[in-house]
N, C-alpha and C positions, 0 to 999 in steps of 0.2 A: 456661135453657129452664122454662116454667112449663107447667100441665096446665089447660087449659081446664075451665069447669065443665060442658061437655055432653061431655066426654070418655067417661065411662062410657055415654052415649047412643050412640055412634058405635060403642064397642068390640063386636067380634063374640063371641058365645057360645062358650066353651069353647076351648082351646088352639089355637094356630096347628098347620099341618101338620107344620111341621120339628120343633116341640116334641114334638109328640103320638109323632112317630117316635122321637125321642130317648128321651121316658120309657116307651115300651112295648117297644121293640127295643134299643136301644144299651146303655142303662144296666142293665137285667137281663143281658144277656149278659156286661158287664163285671164286675158283680158276680158272676155265676157262675164267670167266668174267674179272678178273685182269688181266690175260694173255694177252687176247686179247685187252685190253686198252693200255698195254704194249707196245705191237706190233704195234698198231696205234700210238701212243706217240712218237716211234723211227721212225717210217715212216714220220710222221709228221716233227719231229726235222732234219732230214735230208733233206726233200723237202724244209724247210725253211733256213736250215742252221743255226738255233739255237740251243741250249742247251736244253734238256727236263726240265730241272729245270726252265728253263727261260719260256716255253711255259706253264708249271703246275701254275707255279706264275700267269702268266697273265690269265690264264683260272679261278683260284681262286679268281682274282680281279675283273674280270668280274662278276663271279656268285655274288661275295658279293655287287657290284654295284648294279646289278639289283634286288637282294633281298631287298636291302636297299631302293632302289627307290619304290620297291611295297609295302614296308612295311610305307613309308612315305606317298605315295598317299593314302593307304588305311586308315591312320589314319586322314589325311585331309579331307576325305569325312564324317569322323562320327564327 
């Protein structure tokens, strides 16, 4: 695919509607959520005296075990 020489002439000014929504609404909320989770993780690590990586690994293991148990229980019923 090649871009013609009049591409810039036909291009609209400014970002498209979906990109504008993504850049102004979705991305800032995701960044704020990630920052909040990081603060909670840091506070929990200080209170429990564990490294944050250990807490993340434990939470991931617990989530995996719960998911595996739920899937196994669902398959046993069918």
